[in-house]
Backbone as CSV, one residue per row, in Angstrom:
resi,resn,N_x,N_y,N_z,CA_x,CA_y,CA_z,C_x,C_y,C_z
1,UNK,-31.630,65.234,79.935,-32.339,66.139,80.812,-32.744,65.366,82.059
2,UNK,-32.471,65.934,83.212,-32.860,65.330,84.482,-34.038,66.099,85.039
3,UNK,-35.063,65.383,85.421,-36.219,66.032,86.041,-36.069,65.968,87.545
4,UNK,-36.496,67.000,88.204,-36.447,67.082,89.656,-37.629,66.312,90.219
5,UNK,-37.342,65.289,91.049,-38.411,64.474,91.612,-39.096,65.131,92.798
6,UNK,-38.401,66.060,93.451,-38.995,66.730,94.595,-38.976,68.230,94.344
7,UNK,-39.762,68.940,95.066,-39.783,70.394,94.968,-39.067,71.026,96.146
8,UNK,-38.162,70.263,96.774,-37.411,70.773,97.914,-36.552,71.948,97.471
9,UNK,-36.537,72.988,98.279,-35.743,74.171,97.975,-34.867,74.477,99.171
10,UNK,-33.686,75.001,99.011,-33.062,75.365,97.755,-32.507,74.145,97.040
11,UNK,-32.296,74.244,95.736,-31.766,73.118,94.972,-30.405,73.428,94.376
12,UNK,-29.903,74.633,94.547,-28.594,74.994,94.011,-27.679,75.380,95.173
13,UNK,-26.409,74.945,95.107,-25.485,75.308,96.182,-25.398,76.824,96.344
14,UNK,-25.510,77.296,97.560,-25.403,78.718,97.830,-26.660,79.511,97.543
15,UNK,-27.685,78.866,97.050,-28.929,79.572,96.738,-29.891,79.394,97.903
16,UNK,-30.214,80.491,98.572,-31.064,80.416,99.746,-32.541,80.408,99.406
17,UNK,-32.929,81.135,98.396,-34.327,81.230,98.006,-34.460,80.908,96.526
18,UNK,-35.595,80.352,96.112,-35.804,80.118,94.681,-35.940,81.453,93.962
19,UNK,-35.653,81.480,92.650,-35.835,82.733,91.922,-37.305,83.143,91.918
20,UNK,-37.550,84.431,91.735,-38.908,84.959,91.652,-39.282,85.160,90.191
21,UNK,-40.532,84.932,89.875,-41.042,85.137,88.527,-40.939,86.616,88.158
22,UNK,-40.445,86.900,86.974,-40.328,88.295,86.548,-41.690,88.894,86.197
23,UNK,-42.693,88.054,85.949,-44.022,88.547,85.604,-44.902,88.794,86.826
24,UNK,-44.970,87.805,87.735,-45.902,87.935,88.868,-45.205,87.906,90.232
25,UNK,-43.885,87.744,90.271,-43.068,87.783,91.489,-43.320,86.643,92.461
26,UNK,-43.926,85.565,91.992,-44.143,84.371,92.805,-42.863,83.534,92.808
27,UNK,-42.593,82.830,93.906,-41.441,81.929,93.954,-41.618,80.831,92.905
28,UNK,-40.541,80.550,92.165,-40.600,79.551,91.106,-40.127,78.205,91.636
29,UNK,-40.504,77.112,90.968,-40.045,75.784,91.359,-39.091,75.249,90.294
30,UNK,-38.146,74.445,90.730,-37.178,73.838,89.820,-37.894,72.784,88.996
31,UNK,-37.795,72.896,87.677,-38.470,71.970,86.784,-37.530,70.875,86.299
32,UNK,-36.362,71.248,85.800,-35.395,70.257,85.320,-34.013,70.886,85.198
33,UNK,-33.013,70.033,84.983,-31.632,70.465,84.797,-31.117,69.850,83.512
34,UNK,-30.451,70.662,82.695,-29.854,70.203,81.443,-28.364,70.496,81.473
35,UNK,-27.589,69.677,80.788,-26.163,69.946,80.641,-25.978,70.871,79.436
36,UNK,-25.119,71.887,79.599,-24.856,72.805,78.487,-23.738,72.254,77.616
37,UNK,-23.554,72.856,76.454,-22.520,72.422,75.516,-21.114,72.586,76.102
38,UNK,-20.954,73.525,77.040,-19.645,73.802,77.638,-19.394,72.996,78.908
39,UNK,-20.319,72.112,79.276,-20.151,71.270,80.454,-20.772,71.825,81.723
40,UNK,-21.398,72.972,81.647,-22.082,73.552,82.804,-23.489,72.989,82.925
41,UNK,-24.289,73.636,83.741,-25.676,73.225,83.918,-26.622,74.374,83.613
42,UNK,-27.770,74.028,83.076,-28.855,74.980,82.860,-30.020,74.479,83.685
43,UNK,-30.419,75.269,84.676,-31.552,74.909,85.523,-32.783,75.660,85.035
44,UNK,-33.835,74.916,84.800,-35.085,75.492,84.310,-36.056,75.589,85.485
45,UNK,-36.616,76.778,85.671,-37.586,77.027,86.730,-38.923,77.392,86.099
46,UNK,-40.009,76.992,86.758,-41.356,77.297,86.274,-42.140,77.968,87.394
47,UNK,-42.864,79.010,87.026,-43.709,79.701,87.990,-44.948,78.842,88.252
48,UNK,-45.251,78.633,89.528,-46.411,77.818,89.880,-47.725,78.577,89.712
49,UNK,-47.634,79.896,89.577,-48.849,80.710,89.444,-49.196,80.990,87.984
50,UNK,-48.226,81.497,87.203,-48.547,81.904,85.823,-47.854,81.038,84.763
51,UNK,-47.124,80.026,85.166,-46.443,79.038,84.315,-45.370,79.602,83.381
52,UNK,-44.882,80.830,83.622,-43.758,81.314,82.821,-42.512,80.555,83.259
53,UNK,-41.500,80.519,82.404,-40.272,79.788,82.710,-39.076,80.712,82.705
54,UNK,-38.028,80.287,83.390,-36.783,81.044,83.475,-35.659,80.019,83.561
55,UNK,-34.534,80.289,82.890,-33.395,79.383,82.995,-32.189,80.133,83.552
56,UNK,-31.404,79.402,84.349,-30.192,79.950,84.955,-29.061,78.992,84.605
57,UNK,-27.988,79.520,84.003,-26.852,78.691,83.625,-25.690,78.887,84.562
58,UNK,-24.991,77.772,84.841,-23.785,77.817,85.649,-22.621,77.340,84.791
59,UNK,-21.460,77.880,85.047,-20.273,77.520,84.278,-19.743,76.172,84.739
60,UNK,-19.014,75.506,83.850,-18.378,74.224,84.199,-17.281,74.492,85.215
61,UNK,-17.128,73.560,86.136,-16.100,73.718,87.183,-14.716,73.402,86.673
């Protein structure tokens, strides 16, 4: 697991804005990145307001 040392956004290619929290609609910050079993990436985001989490997976290239 790789932790993001900075909160610079955007952190994903082609992503202009960070995802919004589904609970409170606040912009989320990138928490860490994990490699998936298929060789892709799973990016974990955390809401800075209500601390809920969301993950977004990308396919292996």
